[in-house]
C-alpha positions, 0 to 999 in steps of 0.5 A: 499499500502506497501513501499519498502525501498532502502538503499545504498550509492547512492540510485538512481539505485535501486529506479529507478529500483523499480519505473519502476517495480510498487514498491512505494519506500523510499530511505536512502542514502548519496546523495539524488540526484534530480533523486532519489528524482523524483523516491522515494516517500521520501528520507532521506539523512544521513551522513553515513550508520552506524547503528545510522543513519540508525536507525534514518532514519528508525524511521522517515520513519516507522512512515509515511509509512508502510514498509515491505520489503528492498533491499540494494546496495553498501555501507553496507560493512563498516556497517554490524551492519546496515544490521542486524538492517534492517533484524530484522525489515524487510524482506531483498530481498537479501543475509542475514547479515551472508552470507554478512558478510562471504564474507567480511571475506577474510581469510574464502573467499580465504580458500573456493577458495583454497578448491574448486581450484579456481585461485586467486592472492596470498594473505597474512594476515601478511606483506609479505616477498616474493619479488614482487608488493603487494597491501594493501587492506581493508578486508571490502571495495568497489569501490576500496577505500583503495587499494593502492601499499604496501610499506614496511614503511606503517602502515596497518590499523586493517583488512587490507590484502595484495594481489599480484598485478595481470596484466590483464583485470579487469572484472566482471560477473552479476549473479542470484542465488537461493543458489544452482545454478547460472544464468549468466546475462552477462560479463562486463569490468571494469576500474578504475581511480587514484584519488591521491597517496593514491586512485590509483585504484578507480572504474570509469566505467563499460560496459557489453561487453568483449572479453572473449572467449567461453571457458573462459565464460564457465569456470566462469559459472562452477566457480559460480556453485561451489561458489553459494552453497559454500556461499549459494548466492541468488538474484542478485550478481557480482563477480570481476575477472582479465583475464590474457591470458587464466587464470581467477583470482577471486578477490571478490564477491559483494553479493548485488545489483551491479552497473552493473545491470543497464546496462541490460534491463532485469526486473532484480529487478523482477528476483532478487526477484524471485531468492530469492525466489528460482526461476531462469529464464528457458531461457539464457538471450539475450543481445540486445545492449551495454551499459556503465556506468561511474562515473565522479570525480572532478578534482578540487573543485567546485559548481553546478551552478543554470543554470546548464543543465545536458547533456542527459546520466547524472544520480545521479544529485546533487541539484544546488548550491551544492559544491564538493570537488576535487576527489569526485563523481560530477555525473554519465553517462549512454550511449547505443550504438551498439558497445563498441567503440561507447559507450565509445566514447559517454561516453567521449563526455558527460563528456567533455560537462559536464566539459565545463559547470563546467569550468573544462577543458578537460575531463580525459580520464577515458575510456582509460583502457577499450578502450585499451581492446576492440581496442587491446584485 
């Protein structure tokens, strides 16, 4: 029996998907959450996904278990050398390190968009001189980390770039690819939360529903059919974009298994593997319900009590006794229902239950952006 290795900032989602599809799983991640340990045969908690940490964890696991394949999620954007390390030892079920690195090269990425006549918010790789609202963004990042409004007195870090702020609704499209063609799974609406002045655009939640018109969905499908062969994408990916009226502005492609995959009941991990082998589904995907996922960030320092009872719908559960700091994630929530409004209401209800147990007061209305979008499209 050979094991499937999961490497991500948080491995619960991928470990759960692998276990559900009959794969014995090993995990290297930053949290070693309780539910991750339920799904995996072994979990190694590392302080970061840097190559030296991955190498130590790999050395330990490879002595105990036969491992031939690996899948990866978010967090490796900052550590491309770790992806190369894994690819030299295992069969990576997903985009190659070269493709992954190319998508992080924003100069190349936006040049491709320009060549293909795909709209995107204006970008600059030197301090902008034109007026307007500009954002300072890291070239390698995920989840909104490091994105903030640009001020003329700011000193950018090496690798930062500037992008003009584009009003509209943040969304994403989840799709399979076989290097030549794209197969759309679904369209999602995202929302962010301001954790502090330096972190105003942190990814908070996503729901597998949108108010995109059929024409805009068709346009996005055509856009993906251009981008998949341009970058040689394979497996399950997502593309973030802003919808403003009848215009779609592409922001980035996430060339790894994204959080939105857990919103769908299709056997997406198996389809991811098959797409990596060149095979895409031959029937359109039919969504059966609405599902939302949200991360709960701590409004103040605290500790998970030993009497903690996690409300139904909570996932990514830290062990009891663990301390958390203000702005750090406490856990996540997943809710399913027959309408986006009911899903957003349920997420808010679960969060309030959690806050009551942790004595954190009233739950922050992190679903406000999404609620506004669905109630007033």
